[in-house]
C-alpha positions as a LaTeX table, in Angstrom:
\begin{tabular}{lrrr}
\hline
Residue & $x$ (\AA) & $y$ (\AA) & $z$ (\AA) \\
\hline
Met1 & 76.78 & $-105.31$ & $-101.31$ \\
Ile2 & 79.17 & $-108.84$ & $-100.21$ \\
Arg3 & 81.71 & $-106.50$ & $-98.73$ \\
Leu4 & 79.12 & $-104.73$ & $-96.02$ \\
Ile5 & 77.35 & $-108.51$ & $-95.86$ \\
Gly6 & 81.27 & $-109.79$ & $-94.91$ \\
Phe7 & 82.04 & $-107.28$ & $-92.45$ \\
Leu8 & 78.35 & $-107.44$ & $-90.88$ \\
Thr9 & 78.68 & $-111.13$ & $-89.90$ \\
Val10 & 82.11 & $-110.42$ & $-88.29$ \\
Ile11 & 80.91 & $-108.08$ & $-86.52$ \\
Leu12 & 77.72 & $-110.43$ & $-85.38$ \\
Ser13 & 80.27 & $-113.02$ & $-84.32$ \\
Ile14 & 82.79 & $-110.89$ & $-82.95$ \\
Ser15 & 79.21 & $-109.62$ & $-80.49$ \\
Leu16 & 78.42 & $-113.26$ & $-80.39$ \\
Gly17 & 81.84 & $-114.33$ & $-79.40$ \\
Trp18 & 82.14 & $-111.45$ & $-76.50$ \\
Phe19 & 78.06 & $-111.97$ & $-75.50$ \\
Trp20 & 78.72 & $-115.59$ & $-75.07$ \\
Met21 & 81.83 & $-115.14$ & $-73.10$ \\
Ser22 & 80.72 & $-112.29$ & $-71.00$ \\
Tyr23 & 77.83 & $-114.94$ & $-69.84$ \\
Gln24 & 79.73 & $-117.72$ & $-69.46$ \\
Gln25 & 82.47 & $-115.93$ & $-67.52$ \\
Ser26 & 79.23 & $-114.30$ & $-64.89$ \\
Ile27 & 77.50 & $-117.74$ & $-64.80$ \\
Asn28 & 80.74 & $-118.98$ & $-63.38$ \\
Ser29 & 81.70 & $-116.72$ & $-61.72$ \\
Ser30 & 81.59 & $-115.97$ & $-57.26$ \\
Tyr31 & 80.32 & $-113.03$ & $-56.39$ \\
Ile32 & 79.36 & $-114.07$ & $-53.16$ \\
Asn33 & 83.56 & $-113.68$ & $-51.22$ \\
Asp34 & 84.70 & $-114.22$ & $-47.30$ \\
Asp35 & 84.32 & $-110.41$ & $-47.50$ \\
Thr36 & 80.94 & $-110.09$ & $-47.90$ \\
Gly37 & 80.38 & $-113.42$ & $-45.50$ \\
Ser38 & 77.19 & $-116.05$ & $-46.40$ \\
Ile39 & 74.22 & $-114.36$ & $-47.54$ \\
Val40 & 70.50 & $-115.29$ & $-47.34$ \\
Val41 & 67.15 & $-114.81$ & $-49.14$ \\
Thr42 & 63.86 & $-115.82$ & $-48.18$ \\
Ile43 & 62.23 & $-116.33$ & $-51.42$ \\
Asn44 & 58.27 & $-116.15$ & $-50.52$ \\
Lys45 & 55.59 & $-118.47$ & $-52.17$ \\
Gly46 & 54.00 & $-115.93$ & $-55.11$ \\
Asp47 & 56.55 & $-113.68$ & $-55.83$ \\
Ser48 & 57.41 & $-112.91$ & $-59.05$ \\
Phe49 & 60.84 & $-113.94$ & $-61.16$ \\
Asn50 & 61.75 & $-110.31$ & $-61.77$ \\
Lys51 & 61.42 & $-110.10$ & $-57.62$ \\
Ile52 & 63.58 & $-113.35$ & $-57.61$ \\
Val53 & 66.05 & $-112.02$ & $-59.51$ \\
Gly54 & 66.20 & $-108.55$ & $-57.89$ \\
Gln55 & 67.19 & $-110.08$ & $-54.91$ \\
Leu56 & 69.32 & $-112.05$ & $-55.74$ \\
Ser57 & 71.03 & $-109.03$ & $-56.94$ \\
Glu58 & 71.08 & $-106.85$ & $-54.44$ \\
Lys59 & 71.76 & $-109.15$ & $-51.98$ \\
Gly60 & 75.37 & $-109.36$ & $-54.46$ \\
Ala61 & 74.67 & $-113.68$ & $-54.91$ \\
Val62 & 74.13 & $-112.29$ & $-59.11$ \\
Glu63 & 74.37 & $-109.89$ & $-62.30$ \\
Ala64 & 70.89 & $-109.79$ & $-63.32$ \\
Lys65 & 70.67 & $-109.65$ & $-66.61$ \\
Trp66 & 73.15 & $-112.71$ & $-66.86$ \\
Phe67 & 71.19 & $-114.76$ & $-64.11$ \\
Lys68 & 67.64 & $-113.87$ & $-65.91$ \\
Trp69 & 70.01 & $-115.57$ & $-69.63$ \\
Leu70 & 70.91 & $-118.58$ & $-66.98$ \\
Val71 & 67.57 & $-119.10$ & $-65.87$ \\
Arg72 & 65.95 & $-118.85$ & $-68.91$ \\
Val73 & 68.67 & $-120.81$ & $-71.15$ \\
Glu74 & 67.36 & $-123.59$ & $-68.52$ \\
Gly75 & 64.06 & $-122.92$ & $-68.68$ \\
Lys76 & 63.22 & $-123.14$ & $-64.52$ \\
Ala77 & 61.98 & $-120.25$ & $-64.66$ \\
Asn78 & 58.60 & $-121.91$ & $-62.90$ \\
Lys79 & 60.77 & $-124.17$ & $-61.49$ \\
Ile80 & 62.66 & $-121.95$ & $-58.67$ \\
Gln81 & 60.74 & $-123.43$ & $-54.68$ \\
Ala82 & 60.36 & $-120.56$ & $-52.34$ \\
Gly83 & 62.18 & $-120.99$ & $-48.81$ \\
Glu84 & 64.82 & $-119.47$ & $-47.00$ \\
Tyr85 & 68.48 & $-119.60$ & $-48.31$ \\
Glu86 & 72.02 & $-119.44$ & $-47.39$ \\
Phe87 & 74.91 & $-118.97$ & $-50.36$ \\
Ser88 & 77.78 & $-119.92$ & $-48.72$ \\
Pro89 & 81.36 & $-117.63$ & $-49.81$ \\
Gly90 & 82.40 & $-119.66$ & $-53.37$ \\
Leu91 & 78.78 & $-119.94$ & $-55.24$ \\
Thr92 & 78.09 & $-119.16$ & $-59.11$ \\
Pro93 & 74.89 & $-118.22$ & $-60.59$ \\
Val94 & 74.80 & $-122.07$ & $-62.13$ \\
Gln95 & 74.99 & $-123.79$ & $-57.86$ \\
Ile96 & 72.57 & $-120.42$ & $-56.61$ \\
Leu97 & 69.90 & $-121.68$ & $-59.00$ \\
Gln98 & 70.38 & $-125.60$ & $-58.18$ \\
Phe99 & 69.76 & $-124.60$ & $-54.95$ \\
Leu100 & 66.93 & $-122.81$ & $-56.21$ \\
Val101 & 65.19 & $-125.22$ & $-57.99$ \\
Lys102 & 66.22 & $-128.44$ & $-55.73$ \\
Gly103 & 64.83 & $-126.12$ & $-52.88$ \\
Lys104 & 68.38 & $-126.86$ & $-50.48$ \\
Val105 & 66.52 & $-124.30$ & $-48.70$ \\
Asn106 & 67.83 & $-123.93$ & $-44.72$ \\
Gln107 & 66.77 & $-126.15$ & $-41.90$ \\
Tyr108 & 65.20 & $-124.99$ & $-38.60$ \\
Ala109 & 64.91 & $-127.91$ & $-35.60$ \\
Val110 & 63.09 & $-127.89$ & $-32.62$ \\
Thr111 & 63.17 & $-130.03$ & $-29.86$ \\
Leu112 & 59.84 & $-131.33$ & $-28.05$ \\
Ile113 & 61.39 & $-132.31$ & $-24.87$ \\
Glu114 & 60.40 & $-135.47$ & $-22.65$ \\
Gly115 & 57.98 & $-134.80$ & $-20.23$ \\
Gln116 & 57.14 & $-130.75$ & $-20.97$ \\
Thr117 & 53.41 & $-130.29$ & $-21.34$ \\
Phe118 & 51.58 & $-128.86$ & $-23.94$ \\
Lys119 & 51.93 & $-124.91$ & $-22.52$ \\
Gln120 & 55.54 & $-125.47$ & $-21.65$ \\
Ile121 & 54.97 & $-127.33$ & $-26.06$ \\
Leu122 & 53.96 & $-123.85$ & $-27.02$ \\
Gln123 & 55.40 & $-121.26$ & $-25.87$ \\
Glu124 & 58.36 & $-122.90$ & $-26.95$ \\
Leu125 & 57.42 & $-122.78$ & $-30.32$ \\
His126 & 55.75 & $-118.79$ & $-29.96$ \\
Glu127 & 59.54 & $-118.01$ & $-29.09$ \\
His128 & 61.15 & $-119.30$ & $-32.13$ \\
Pro129 & 62.16 & $-117.24$ & $-34.87$ \\
Ala130 & 61.89 & $-119.49$ & $-37.66$ \\
Ile131 & 58.04 & $-119.98$ & $-37.08$ \\
Lys132 & 55.75 & $-118.61$ & $-37.72$ \\
Asn133 & 52.80 & $-118.02$ & $-34.93$ \\
Thr134 & 49.03 & $-119.32$ & $-35.37$ \\
Leu135 & 47.88 & $-120.22$ & $-31.95$ \\
Pro136 & 46.84 & $-118.14$ & $-28.84$ \\
Ile137 & 49.55 & $-118.60$ & $-26.61$ \\
Thr138 & 46.25 & $-118.92$ & $-24.46$ \\
Ala139 & 42.92 & $-120.67$ & $-24.29$ \\
Lys140 & 40.90 & $-123.55$ & $-23.50$ \\
Val141 & 42.26 & $-127.30$ & $-23.90$ \\
Ser142 & 39.41 & $-127.99$ & $-26.18$ \\
Asp143 & 39.84 & $-124.68$ & $-28.38$ \\
Tyr144 & 43.29 & $-125.95$ & $-29.36$ \\
Leu145 & 42.05 & $-129.11$ & $-30.49$ \\
Glu146 & 38.99 & $-127.33$ & $-32.58$ \\
Leu147 & 41.74 & $-125.57$ & $-34.63$ \\
Leu148 & 44.18 & $-127.94$ & $-34.84$ \\
Asn149 & 41.43 & $-130.40$ & $-35.13$ \\
Phe150 & 42.66 & $-133.27$ & $-33.69$ \\
Pro151 & 39.51 & $-136.06$ & $-32.68$ \\
Glu152 & 40.48 & $-135.85$ & $-28.72$ \\
Lys153 & 39.10 & $-134.69$ & $-25.77$ \\
His154 & 41.93 & $-133.50$ & $-23.95$ \\
Ile155 & 45.95 & $-132.59$ & $-26.02$ \\
Glu156 & 48.44 & $-133.12$ & $-23.36$ \\
Gly157 & 50.27 & $-136.43$ & $-23.63$ \\
Leu158 & 49.25 & $-136.64$ & $-27.37$ \\
Leu159 & 53.23 & $-134.49$ & $-29.14$ \\
Leu160 & 55.42 & $-136.74$ & $-29.35$ \\
Pro161 & 59.19 & $-135.67$ & $-27.68$ \\
Glu162 & 61.21 & $-135.73$ & $-30.86$ \\
Thr163 & 63.98 & $-133.21$ & $-32.93$ \\
Tyr164 & 61.36 & $-131.97$ & $-35.56$ \\
Phe165 & 63.48 & $-130.06$ & $-38.66$ \\
Phe166 & 61.29 & $-127.62$ & $-40.82$ \\
Ile167 & 61.81 & $-124.54$ & $-42.94$ \\
Lys168 & 61.59 & $-121.46$ & $-42.37$ \\
Gly169 & 57.44 & $-120.29$ & $-42.33$ \\
Thr170 & 56.55 & $-123.36$ & $-40.87$ \\
Thr171 & 53.46 & $-123.02$ & $-38.91$ \\
Asp172 & 53.20 & $-124.22$ & $-34.59$ \\
Lys173 & 50.43 & $-125.79$ & $-35.37$ \\
Glu174 & 52.63 & $-127.52$ & $-38.18$ \\
Ile175 & 54.97 & $-129.15$ & $-36.03$ \\
Ile176 & 52.42 & $-129.86$ & $-33.23$ \\
Thr177 & 50.77 & $-131.95$ & $-35.82$ \\
Arg178 & 53.95 & $-133.65$ & $-37.11$ \\
Ala179 & 53.90 & $-134.22$ & $-33.29$ \\
Tyr180 & 50.98 & $-135.42$ & $-32.79$ \\
Arg181 & 50.83 & $-138.03$ & $-36.00$ \\
Ser182 & 53.85 & $-139.19$ & $-34.73$ \\
Met183 & 52.71 & $-140.32$ & $-31.67$ \\
Gln184 & 49.75 & $-142.22$ & $-32.77$ \\
Ser185 & 52.11 & $-143.91$ & $-35.61$ \\
Phe186 & 54.44 & $-145.06$ & $-32.61$ \\
Val187 & 51.95 & $-145.86$ & $-29.75$ \\
Asn188 & 49.97 & $-147.60$ & $-31.91$ \\
Thr189 & 52.87 & $-150.04$ & $-33.49$ \\
Ala190 & 54.75 & $-150.28$ & $-29.85$ \\
Trp191 & 51.15 & $-151.38$ & $-28.60$ \\
Gln192 & 50.54 & $-154.07$ & $-30.84$ \\
Glu193 & 53.52 & $-155.53$ & $-28.77$ \\
Arg194 & 52.66 & $-155.04$ & $-25.01$ \\
Glu195 & 52.82 & $-157.02$ & $-22.57$ \\
Val196 & 49.18 & $-157.42$ & $-21.19$ \\
His197 & 47.83 & $-155.55$ & $-18.35$ \\
Asp198 & 44.20 & $-156.00$ & $-16.59$ \\
Lys199 & 44.72 & $-152.71$ & $-15.24$ \\
Ile200 & 46.03 & $-150.47$ & $-19.46$ \\
Glu201 & 43.49 & $-151.28$ & $-20.91$ \\
Ser202 & 44.21 & $-148.45$ & $-24.09$ \\
Val203 & 46.91 & $-146.43$ & $-25.41$ \\
Tyr204 & 45.01 & $-143.38$ & $-23.84$ \\
Asp205 & 46.11 & $-145.50$ & $-20.54$ \\
Ala206 & 49.37 & $-146.15$ & $-21.32$ \\
Leu207 & 50.03 & $-143.17$ & $-22.57$ \\
Ile208 & 48.49 & $-141.55$ & $-19.27$ \\
Leu209 & 50.79 & $-143.48$ & $-16.96$ \\
Ala210 & 53.59 & $-143.52$ & $-19.48$ \\
Ser211 & 53.46 & $-139.89$ & $-18.33$ \\
Ile212 & 54.18 & $-140.54$ & $-14.83$ \\
Val213 & 57.01 & $-142.22$ & $-15.37$ \\
Glu214 & 58.34 & $-140.07$ & $-17.54$ \\
Lys215 & 58.03 & $-137.36$ & $-14.61$ \\
Glu216 & 58.70 & $-139.53$ & $-11.68$ \\
Thr217 & 62.27 & $-140.68$ & $-13.28$ \\
Gly218 & 64.66 & $-139.63$ & $-15.85$ \\
Val219 & 67.20 & $-142.70$ & $-15.07$ \\
Ala220 & 66.80 & $-145.01$ & $-17.77$ \\
Ser221 & 67.37 & $-148.17$ & $-16.02$ \\
Glu222 & 64.80 & $-147.02$ & $-13.63$ \\
Arg223 & 61.57 & $-146.56$ & $-15.25$ \\
Lys224 & 60.80 & $-150.02$ & $-16.33$ \\
Gln225 & 60.70 & $-150.89$ & $-12.05$ \\
Ile226 & 58.60 & $-147.93$ & $-11.54$ \\
Ala227 & 55.81 & $-148.49$ & $-14.68$ \\
Gly228 & 55.87 & $-152.16$ & $-12.79$ \\
Leu229 & 55.54 & $-150.49$ & $-9.16$ \\
Phe230 & 52.41 & $-148.25$ & $-10.22$ \\
Ile231 & 51.24 & $-151.40$ & $-12.27$ \\
Arg232 & 51.35 & $-153.31$ & $-9.58$ \\
Arg233 & 49.77 & $-150.64$ & $-7.32$ \\
Leu234 & 47.07 & $-150.57$ & $-9.41$ \\
Glu235 & 46.78 & $-154.66$ & $-9.56$ \\
Ile236 & 46.27 & $-154.59$ & $-5.50$ \\
Gly237 & 43.77 & $-151.54$ & $-4.98$ \\
Met238 & 46.08 & $-149.00$ & $-4.03$ \\
Lys239 & 46.71 & $-145.00$ & $-4.92$ \\
Leu240 & 49.61 & $-145.08$ & $-7.37$ \\
Gln241 & 49.91 & $-141.31$ & $-4.33$ \\
Thr242 & 52.35 & $-139.56$ & $-6.85$ \\
Asp243 & 53.14 & $-135.98$ & $-6.23$ \\
Pro244 & 53.64 & $-135.33$ & $-10.32$ \\
Thr245 & 49.72 & $-135.75$ & $-11.41$ \\
Val246 & 48.83 & $-132.93$ & $-7.64$ \\
Ile247 & 50.84 & $-130.99$ & $-9.52$ \\
Tyr248 & 49.40 & $-131.10$ & $-12.70$ \\
Gly249 & 46.49 & $-130.42$ & $-10.69$ \\
Met250 & 46.79 & $-127.38$ & $-9.64$ \\
Gly251 & 47.82 & $-125.39$ & $-12.13$ \\
Asp252 & 49.14 & $-122.19$ & $-12.14$ \\
Ile253 & 49.06 & $-122.23$ & $-8.20$ \\
Tyr254 & 51.61 & $-124.33$ & $-8.12$ \\
Lys255 & 55.16 & $-122.21$ & $-7.71$ \\
Gly256 & 57.66 & $-124.70$ & $-6.93$ \\
Asp257 & 56.47 & $-126.12$ & $-3.67$ \\
Ile258 & 54.13 & $-129.26$ & $-2.95$ \\
Arg259 & 52.79 & $-128.29$ & 1.08 \\
Phe260 & 50.82 & $-131.00$ & 2.40 \\
Arg261 & 47.14 & $-129.35$ & 2.52 \\
Asp262 & 47.81 & $-129.78$ & $-1.57$ \\
Leu263 & 48.56 & $-133.22$ & $-1.10$ \\
Arg264 & 44.96 & $-133.14$ & 0.91 \\
Lys265 & 42.48 & $-131.19$ & $-1.43$ \\
Asp266 & 40.93 & $-133.21$ & $-4.30$ \\
Thr267 & 41.08 & $-132.91$ & $-7.86$ \\
Pro268 & 40.74 & $-134.98$ & $-10.76$ \\
Tyr269 & 44.34 & $-135.47$ & $-10.80$ \\
Asn270 & 44.83 & $-135.96$ & $-7.32$ \\
Thr271 & 46.68 & $-139.00$ & $-6.60$ \\
Tyr272 & 46.55 & $-138.86$ & $-3.13$ \\
Thr273 & 42.87 & $-138.52$ & $-3.21$ \\
Arg274 & 41.38 & $-140.67$ & $-6.10$ \\
Tyr275 & 42.08 & $-144.20$ & $-6.70$ \\
Gly276 & 43.06 & $-145.48$ & $-10.75$ \\
Leu277 & 44.84 & $-143.31$ & $-13.22$ \\
Pro278 & 43.71 & $-139.39$ & $-13.34$ \\
Pro279 & 42.42 & $-138.33$ & $-16.21$ \\
Thr280 & 44.57 & $-137.34$ & $-19.17$ \\
Pro281 & 48.16 & $-137.96$ & $-18.98$ \\
Ile282 & 50.09 & $-134.72$ & $-17.39$ \\
Ala283 & 53.13 & $-134.44$ & $-19.92$ \\
Met284 & 54.53 & $-135.41$ & $-23.08$ \\
Pro285 & 55.56 & $-139.16$ & $-22.57$ \\
Gly286 & 59.11 & $-140.07$ & $-24.03$ \\
Lys287 & 59.29 & $-143.13$ & $-26.06$ \\
Ala288 & 61.20 & $-144.52$ & $-23.06$ \\
Ser289 & 58.73 & $-144.28$ & $-20.80$ \\
Ile290 & 56.26 & $-145.70$ & $-23.30$ \\
Asp291 & 57.74 & $-149.08$ & $-23.76$ \\
Ala292 & 58.33 & $-149.05$ & $-19.86$ \\
Val293 & 54.77 & $-148.62$ & $-19.58$ \\
Leu294 & 54.67 & $-151.33$ & $-22.56$ \\
His295 & 56.65 & $-154.05$ & $-20.87$ \\
Pro296 & 57.26 & $-153.18$ & $-17.40$ \\
Lys297 & 59.00 & $-154.75$ & $-14.62$ \\
Lys298 & 57.68 & $-157.77$ & $-12.69$ \\
Thr299 & 58.32 & $-156.20$ & $-9.44$ \\
Arg300 & 57.04 & $-156.21$ & $-5.46$ \\
Ser301 & 58.07 & $-152.99$ & $-5.26$ \\
Leu302 & 55.01 & $-150.83$ & $-3.37$ \\
Tyr303 & 56.86 & $-148.23$ & $-2.54$ \\
Phe304 & 59.96 & $-145.31$ & $-3.51$ \\
Val305 & 61.50 & $-142.63$ & $-2.52$ \\
Ser306 & 64.65 & $-140.85$ & $-4.20$ \\
Lys307 & 68.02 & $-140.95$ & $-2.67$ \\
Gly308 & 69.27 & $-137.52$ & $-3.24$ \\
Asn309 & 71.53 & $-138.66$ & $-6.29$ \\
Gly310 & 69.11 & $-139.09$ & $-8.89$ \\
Thr311 & 67.76 & $-142.05$ & $-7.89$ \\
His312 & 65.14 & $-143.79$ & $-5.72$ \\
Tyr313 & 65.22 & $-146.33$ & $-3.65$ \\
Phe314 & 62.23 & $-149.54$ & $-3.79$ \\
Ser315 & 60.68 & $-150.91$ & $-0.82$ \\
Glu316 & 58.36 & $-153.31$ & $-0.90$ \\
Asn317 & 56.39 & $-152.82$ & 2.47 \\
Leu318 & 55.40 & $-149.90$ & 4.06 \\
Lys319 & 58.46 & $-150.17$ & 7.11 \\
Gln320 & 61.17 & $-150.35$ & 4.74 \\
His321 & 59.90 & $-147.66$ & 3.37 \\
Asn322 & 59.58 & $-145.42$ & 5.93 \\
Asn323 & 63.18 & $-145.91$ & 7.25 \\
Ala324 & 64.29 & $-145.31$ & 3.22 \\
Val325 & 62.58 & $-142.27$ & 4.07 \\
Asn326 & 64.69 & $-141.34$ & 6.96 \\
Lys327 & 67.72 & $-142.76$ & 5.49 \\
Tyr328 & 67.56 & $-140.42$ & 2.56 \\
Gln329 & 64.81 & $-137.69$ & 2.77 \\
Arg330 & 64.77 & $-136.92$ & 6.61 \\
Lys331 & 68.77 & $-138.07$ & 7.22 \\
Lys332 & 68.39 & $-139.97$ & 10.71 \\
\hline
\end{tabular}
């Protein structure tokens, strides 16, 4: 009996030793090499532990039996986070488990560009392969506000143009909500430090004018001057007379050219036929354009014309302006 017990003890020790060496070798060796390349695995919320291990095994990232033992030993079965993961060559099962527990998922990015309209932004979000589309591509403004649960009358101009990072499966609604909250945070803080102007009475007024400035110039050095010029027009009761507002008011009928009859056709956004600010922003203004409106340059200029190189010539009176138009536009 003693011999039998001794024999079984030796066998058990050998077996445990073999098991431990095999286990250690498996969890500390990489199954992903340069030949296989990086492996992408998507874990969805609610996936079972067996399903997760099955995916990793099928992709060749781990050996299922030993990886299950690793997770049990570490007590991490309920701590694996959902998301899309990319495992590069050389990663061991131990490192892979660390990725899964810490949620080191793939990060994607989408950039909302200054001067884009809400429709243009929504179209870009719909075309991004990592974003889940939940909003209809065509709907009334009021429908979007209801779907997004925004306490606003119009959505244009309320999203802050920036680069937003997200994980695969993030919805268009989530990204738009983040951009909306970012705008609210930025503009309300910036408003507290503004230079007071009678014609810019609210944060929303600032967004409206900033959207016009955004569309009128892409030259950083001109923004504050153009903002000051428009504020001066408002102060003396002059029409803003800015083409981008007319274009926005034309909607889908605008095909790339603006004609004289378009300038004369009245819409709520036609600043050639109506005084004051248009009813809403006409695009998404960036931080620099908002800052320009809140801290405009004091100027006597009332007119500006494109010089054809991206910059503008500023004039204080109509005679100077007409001369500039002849020089830069009509080439006389």
